[in-house]
N, C-alpha and C positions, 0 to 999 in steps of 0.2 A: 490918367488912364483914358484912352480914347473910347468913346461910346459907340456901340453898334448902331448904324443907321436904322431908323425905324422901318424903312421899306424892306431892308434885309431881313429883319425879324419877322415881318409879315410874310415875306416869300418863304422863309424857313418853316413857318407854321403851316402854310398852305401845302408846301411840299411834303411835310410830315403827315398831314391829313390825307393827302393823295396816296402816299406810300402805305398808309394804314387802311386804304380802300374805303375811307369815308366818302370819297368821291372816286367813282370808277371810270374806266375808259369811256369816253363819249358823254359823260355827265356834264351838265352845265353848272358853272360856279355861280354863287350869288352875284348880284349886280355890284358895280363899283360903289353905288350909294349904300347898299346893304353892308358891304365890307368896310366902308368908311365908318359907319355907325358901330359896327362890331369892334373895330380896332381903335376907335376914337381919334381918327386922323382925317385929313382932307383927301379928296379924290385923287389929287395929283400924286400923293404918296402911295395910295393903293395902285394907281395906274403904273407907277414905276416898278412896284413889286410884281405885278402881273406881266409886265413887259420882260422882266428878267426871266420869269418862268417860261414865257413864250420863246425867248432866245435859247433857252436850254432844251427846248423840245418837249417840255412837260405839259404846256397848255397850247391851245391854238385859238385864234379869234375868228369870228365870223361876223362880218359887217351887218349891223342891224339886229343881230341875234344874241350876241354875248360872247363869253369866254368858256371854252370847253376843255375837258381833260383829254389829252392826246393819248392815243393807243399806239403801242409799238407796231410796226408793220408785220403782218402775218405772211409767212411763206405760202406761196400758192404754186404747187407744181403743175406744169403744163405737160401732159403726156397723153397716152392713148386712152386711158380709162379712169382718169382722176375726176372725182365729183366735188362740186362746190361744198355741199354740206359736210362731206367727209373731211375736206381740207380745213374748214373753219372749226369743226369740232376737235380736230387734231391740235389746233392752236389753243384749245381751252376756252373757246367762245361758242356761243349759241347762234346758229345761222337763222336767218329769217328772209322772207321774200314778200314784196308788194307788187302786185300786177298793175301795170299802167295801161296796157292796151292788148286786146286780142281781136284781130280782124282778118277777114279773107279779102284779098285783092289780087290784081294782076302783077305778075313778076316783072321787075325791071331787068335791064340787060345784065347787070352784074349778078343779080340773084339767079337769073336763068342760066348764066354761064357756070356759076358755082354748083348749082343743083342739077345741071345737065337736063334742062327742060326748055321748052320753047318760050321765047319772050312773050309775055302776056298770059301765060298759063296761070291758073289760080294757085296762090300760095297763102299759107296761114302765117300771120305775123304775130309774134308773142313778145311783148316788151315789158320789162320790169326792173325793179330795184332790189338788189340783194344786200343784206346787212350782216355784219358780224357783231353780235351783241346788240348794242344800241347804235352802233356806228354804221352808216351806209358805206359800202365798199365798191359796188359795181352797178353800172347801168348796162343791161343786156337787151339785145334784140335777137330772137331766134326766128328763123324763117324756114317753113316746112313745105314741101311740094304736096298740095292738097290731094292730088290724085293718088299718091303713094300711101298717104296716111289720112284717109277721108274723115275719120272721127277724131282727129287730134285736137281740133278746136273745141269740140264738146268736152273732151277729157280735160283740157287745160282750163276751160271755164269752170269745171267742177272743183277746181282748186288743187288738182294733182300736180306732181312734179313732171318735168319733161320725160324722165325715165318711165314714170307710170303711164303718162299719156301715150308714149310710143309703144309700151307693152300692151296697152289696150287696143292698139292698131296692129298687133301681131309682130312687133319688133322687140324681141326679148333682149337683144344686145346690139350695140353699135360702137364704133371706134372713131377716134380722131384721125383723119387723114393728113391734115396739115394745119399749121397755125402760123400766121404772120403777126409779128409784134412790132408796134411803133409807138411813138410818143406824140401827144397832142395837148394843146392848152385847153382848159375847161371853158366851155361857152357859158353864158349867163344861166341858161336853163340847166345844164349839167352841174354847174356849181351849186345851184339851188338844191337839186336832188341829192347830191353827194355831200353837201354841207362843207364845201371847200371854197376858197376864194376864187373869183373869176381869174382865168388864165393860169390857175394852178396846174401842175403837170399831171396828166392822165396817161395811163398805159392802155393802149388800144390793141385788142386782139381781133383778128379776122380768121375764122376757122370753118372747116367743113368736116362734118361727121358723116360717116357712111355705114351702110349695112356691112355685114361681114363679107359679102361678095363684092364690095366696092361701090355699090350704088349710093349716091349722095342722098341723105335723108334730112340733114339740117345744116343751114348756113347761119353762122352766128357772128355778131359783132358786139364786143363788150368793151366798155370803158371802165378801167379800175382806177380808184383813187390812189395815185402814186405814193402818197404819204402813209397809206394804210396797208398796202399790198405789195409784196416783193415777189415777182414772177420768177419761178425757177424752172429749168428744163429738166423734166424727169424722163429718162430713157426707159422705154418698155414699162411705163407706169399705167395705172387704170385710167379710164376715160374721164374727161372733164365735162361736167354739165352743170349749168346754173339752175339746180333744182333742189 
């Protein structure tokens, strides 16, 4: 009677533990050395078991960091009023945000054109990393015309969401005017933030949000981790905001 290869048994055990949520999406597995000790085998055998689970999309590797449990892509509707937190919670995960930068500077040509302001006019730049559970899913940059929302930098620095920051500036509602979606390869810095491999596929959105009268209020550029987010076009849906 043929024996089951040891690496197959190890892969089956790890898959069962992941299915039982002993290791959740985004969790890091023990090291190859630790797994070798646990199962009483050499690291080559462990490596083959892990490679099998990576091939099946159950695990993912990050160079220099280890092996992590993969999360299935979450649907992310792109519409007029869809919010980031709303979408992530709808997928059964908890949203989180890390602020990377908030500063006021002069608008470049692309920003001025999108916001319908003069080149060089002051804009507030708000950059951050959004997560779903423990897994980072998006790098975003939001740019606001400082003269239209003069207290937005202060509100964002206080830790509020974009929606709350705009409300503090007398903007109770805003809508998505347009969104352009494209694909790009992850740069080394983006890969580090999003915990993906360098050159991994990212979904890039460039969007303009406006007041209800059509005045531009936010110009946003977002890079989504393609393996964790599936963008869907939602007609007449609520507004999208990474807050």
